[in-house]
C-alpha positions in Angstrom: 16.9 41.7 29.1 15.1 43.5 26.3 11.9 41.8 25.2 9.7 41.6 22.2 7.1 44.3 21.6 4.2 44.5 19.1 4.6 47.1 16.3 1.4 46.4 14.3 -1.5 44.0 13.9 -3.9 43.4 11.0 -6.7 40.8 10.7 -6.3 38.8 7.5 -9.2 36.4 8.1 -12.3 36.3 10.2 -14.5 33.2 10.6 -17.2 32.0 12.9 -14.8 30.4 15.4 -11.4 31.8 14.7 -9.7 34.8 13.1 -6.2 35.2 11.9 -4.0 38.2 12.6 -0.7 39.2 11.0 1.4 40.7 13.8 4.8 42.5 13.4 7.1 42.2 16.4 10.3 44.0 17.1 12.8 41.5 18.4 15.4 42.0 21.2 18.1 42.4 18.5 16.1 45.2 16.8 14.8 43.2 13.8 11.2 43.1 12.8 9.5 39.7 12.3 6.0 38.8 11.1 3.9 36.1 12.8 0.5 34.7 11.9 -1.6 34.3 15.0 -4.9 32.4 15.2 -7.2 34.2 17.5 -9.7 32.1 19.6 -12.2 33.0 22.2 -10.9 30.3 24.7 -12.5 27.2 26.0 -13.3 25.0 29.0 -12.7 21.3 29.5 -14.5 19.4 32.2 -13.8 16.2 34.0 -17.1 14.9 35.4 -16.0 12.7 38.3 -18.3 10.5 40.3 -17.6 7.4 42.5 -14.2 7.0 41.0 -15.5 7.2 37.4 -15.3 9.8 34.7 -17.7 10.7 31.9 -16.4 10.9 28.3 -18.0 11.5 24.9 -17.0 9.6 21.7 -17.8 11.9 18.8 -16.8 12.5 15.2 -14.2 15.2 14.6 -14.2 16.6 11.1 -10.5 17.8 11.3 -9.4 14.2 11.9 -12.0 12.4 9.8 -12.5 10.0 12.7 -14.2 9.5 16.1 -12.3 10.5 19.2 -13.0 9.7 22.9 -12.9 13.0 24.8 -13.8 14.9 27.9 -16.7 17.3 27.5 -15.5 20.7 26.4 -16.7 23.9 24.7 -15.9 27.4 23.6 -16.4 30.4 25.8 -18.7 31.9 23.2 -21.4 33.4 25.5 -20.6 37.0 26.3 -19.9 37.7 30.0 -20.7 34.1 31.0 -18.4 33.0 33.9 -16.2 30.0 32.8 -17.5 27.9 35.7 -21.0 28.4 34.3 -19.8 27.4 30.9 -18.3 24.2 32.5 -21.7 23.3 34.0 -23.5 24.0 30.7 -21.1 21.8 28.7 -21.6 18.9 31.2 -25.4 19.2 30.7 -25.3 19.5 27.0 -22.7 16.9 26.2 -23.0 14.1 28.8 -26.3 14.8 30.6 -25.0 15.4 34.1 -25.4 18.5 36.2 -22.5 19.3 38.6 -23.4 20.5 42.1 -20.0 22.2 42.1 -17.0 22.7 39.8 -13.4 23.4 40.8 -10.7 24.9 38.5 -7.6 22.7 38.7 -5.5 23.9 35.7 -5.3 26.2 32.7 -3.2 25.7 29.6 -2.4 27.1 26.2 -3.4 24.6 23.5 -1.0 25.6 20.8 1.0 28.7 21.8 3.2 28.5 18.7 0.5 29.9 16.6 -2.8 30.2 18.5 -3.9 32.2 21.6 -6.5 29.7 22.7 -6.5 29.4 26.5 -8.3 26.4 28.0 -9.5 26.2 31.7 -9.7 22.7 33.2 -12.4 22.0 35.7 -13.3 18.9 37.8 -17.1 18.6 38.2 -18.4 17.0 41.4 -21.8 16.1 43.0 -23.2 15.0 39.7 -27.0 14.6 39.1 -28.3 12.9 36.0 -30.2 15.1 33.6 -31.5 15.0 30.1 -28.8 15.8 27.5 -29.2 18.8 25.1 -26.6 18.1 22.4 -25.6 20.9 20.1 -25.0 20.1 16.5 -24.9 16.8 14.5 -21.6 15.6 16.1 -23.0 15.8 19.6 -26.3 14.3 18.5 -24.5 11.3 17.1 -22.1 10.9 20.0 -21.9 8.1 22.5 -21.5 8.8 26.3 -19.0 6.6 28.0 -18.7 6.3 31.8 -15.6 4.4 33.1 -13.3 4.1 36.1 -10.6 6.8 36.1 -7.9 4.2 36.2 -9.3 2.6 33.0 -9.3 6.0 31.2 -5.7 6.5 32.3 -4.8 3.1 30.9 -6.4 4.1 27.6 -4.1 7.1 27.5 -1.1 4.9 28.2 -1.9 2.5 25.4 -2.8 5.1 22.9 -6.5 4.7 22.7 -7.1 8.2 23.9 -5.2 10.7 21.8 -7.1 14.0 22.3 -4.7 16.4 24.0 -7.1 18.2 26.2 -8.5 14.9 27.4 -5.0 13.6 28.2 -4.2 16.8 30.1 -7.6 16.6 31.9 -7.3 13.0 33.0 -3.7 13.4 34.3 -4.6 16.7 35.8 -7.5 15.0 37.7 -5.2 12.2 38.9 -2.6 14.7 40.1 -5.3 16.7 41.9 -6.7 13.6 43.4 -3.3 12.5 44.7 -2.5 16.0 46.2 -5.5 15.6 48.5 -3.9 12.7 50.4 -0.2 13.4 50.1 1.9 13.8 53.2 4.0 17.0 52.9 6.8 18.7 54.6 8.9 16.7 57.0 10.9 14.5 54.6 10.0 11.3 56.5 8.7 8.1 54.8 4.9 7.9 55.1 2.0 6.0 53.8 -0.2 7.1 50.9 -3.7 6.0 51.8 -5.1 2.5 51.8 -3.9 0.1 49.2 -6.8 -2.3 49.7 -9.1 -3.8 52.3 -9.4 -7.6 52.7 -12.7 -9.2 53.9 -13.4 -12.8 54.8 -16.9 -13.7 53.5 -19.4 -16.5 54.1 -20.4 -16.7 50.4 -17.9 -15.4 47.9 -20.3 -15.4 44.9 -23.0 -13.5 46.9 -20.6 -10.9 48.2 -19.0 -10.5 44.8 -22.5 -10.0 43.2 -23.3 -7.4 45.9 -20.2 -5.3 45.1 -20.4 -5.6 41.4 -24.1 -5.6 40.6 -25.5 -3.6 43.5 -22.7 -1.1 44.1 -21.4 -1.0 40.5 -17.8 -2.1 41.3 -15.7 -4.0 38.8 -13.8 -7.3 39.1 -10.1 -6.6 38.8 -8.5 -9.9 39.9 -9.1 -13.4 41.2 -7.5 -16.2 43.2 -9.4 -19.3 42.2 -7.3 -21.6 44.3 -8.3 -19.9 47.6 -11.0 -18.8 46.3 -11.0 -15.0 46.3 -12.2 -12.1 44.2 -10.8 -8.6 44.0 -13.2 -5.8 43.2 -12.7 -2.0 42.8 -14.7 1.2 42.3 -11.8 2.8 40.5 -10.5 4.4 43.7 -10.5 1.6 46.4 -9.9 -2.1 46.0 -11.6 -4.7 48.3 -10.4 -8.3 48.3 -13.1 -10.9 49.2 -11.9 -14.2 50.7 -14.1 -17.2 51.0 -14.0 -18.8 54.5 -13.2 -22.5 54.6 -16.4 -23.7 56.4 -19.3 -21.3 56.3 -21.4 -23.4 58.6 -18.9 -23.2 61.4 -17.6 -19.7 60.7 -18.1 -17.2 63.6 -19.7 -14.0 62.7 -17.9 -10.9 63.7 -19.1 -9.0 66.8 -17.7 -5.5 66.7 -18.1 -5.0 70.4 -16.2 -8.1 71.4 -13.9 -9.1 68.5 -10.7 -7.4 67.4 -10.7 -6.7 63.7 -12.6 -4.8 61.1 -15.4 -2.8 62.7 -16.9 -1.8 59.4 -15.9 -0.8 55.9 -16.9 2.9 55.1 -17.4 3.8 51.4 -17.6 7.5 50.6 -20.2 8.6 48.0 -20.2 11.9 46.2 -23.7 13.3 46.9 -26.7 12.9 49.0 -28.6 11.6 46.0 -26.0 8.9 45.6 -26.3 8.0 49.2 -30.0 7.4 49.0 -29.9 5.7 45.6 -27.2 3.2 46.8 -28.9 2.5 50.1 -32.3 1.8 48.4 -30.5 -0.6 45.9 -28.7 -2.3 48.8 -31.7 -2.7 51.1 -33.5 -4.7 48.3 -30.5 -6.8 47.6 -30.8 -10.6 48.4 -29.0 -11.4 51.7 -28.5 -7.8 52.8 -29.4 -6.8 56.3 -30.1 -3.2 57.1 -28.8 -1.7 60.3 -30.1 1.8 59.6 -31.0 4.0 56.6 -29.6 7.4 55.7 -29.4 9.7 58.7 -27.1 12.3 60.2 -23.8 11.1 61.6 -23.8 12.7 65.1 -24.7 16.4 64.8 -24.0 16.4 61.0 -23.6 17.6 58.4 -22.2 14.1 57.4 -24.8 11.6 56.5 -24.5 7.8 56.5 -26.3 4.5 56.3 -25.2 1.0 57.5 -25.9 -2.4 56.0 -24.5 -5.9 56.2 -23.5 -7.3 52.8 -24.4 -11.0 52.0 -21.0 -12.2 53.3 -21.7 -10.8 56.7 -19.5 -7.7 56.7 -20.8 -4.3 58.0 -20.7 -1.7 55.2 -21.2 2.0 55.8 -22.2 4.4 52.9 -21.2 7.9 53.8 -21.6 11.4 52.3 -19.9 14.4 53.8 -20.5 17.7 52.0 -17.4 19.2 53.7 -15.1 16.8 51.8 -14.2 16.9 48.2 -15.2 13.5 46.8 -12.3 12.5 44.5 
């Protein structure tokens, strides 16, 4: 198969962000065709991902005349700057978080019919809060939005998020997340992780407040007739079920009863482990078993508390595991 080859190229416009070239190509049939190509330096888009949540920025876009909800992104306009460094810089400038690490999960051509812009998609992990340094009036005016990944995907589905790179980034993160737990290879039916964990609790309102107000989870469902409350951090759902008679309920003894030994919740950084533990130890009705320490020889670190409903909760950070 004979391909296309470039015969000539001339720049017809040069601006601050883009230039336009007129390119003459010889086609496989031997004809010459002219194409206008927008030249662009390329970009990065970043999905800051933390405890099942993503960070987005709502900012004015002059080309649309409206505000769009987007992932942080930016041009590769610093000479010789590695793209992963650009990704970290954009997170700091736009949403005020500094990633401990970034991972390339995709690359895509934005509009290959007329433009050579190539965008690199990164997931940003182990986030630390920092002061923003917005660049330009749009970023200075912008609103930072943190939400569960599932809520952001729902906004894509219902048309509230319409920015292309953000749609690609959110679906790319979801796909990357699912790859980490998928069973491969032998063709047999298999499970796909935990759907939810159900806990019997002594005081439904106290346990619900602990998960929502102390740990930052969100109420996603209820069973008033039981009563029960369903809460989620955007990755895992826990269902809380009120025991019928708290005064006569038997507390669980993990050494003599068969059942849930403890519920382990993964966190994305050592800083998050300490922050959540300190919030939990001050929470009404919480009993502390031990504070942050190495689990065995390490490097995993964990802490253990009893939430107000009597269930044993472990907070765990393992630097060897990608927190998705």
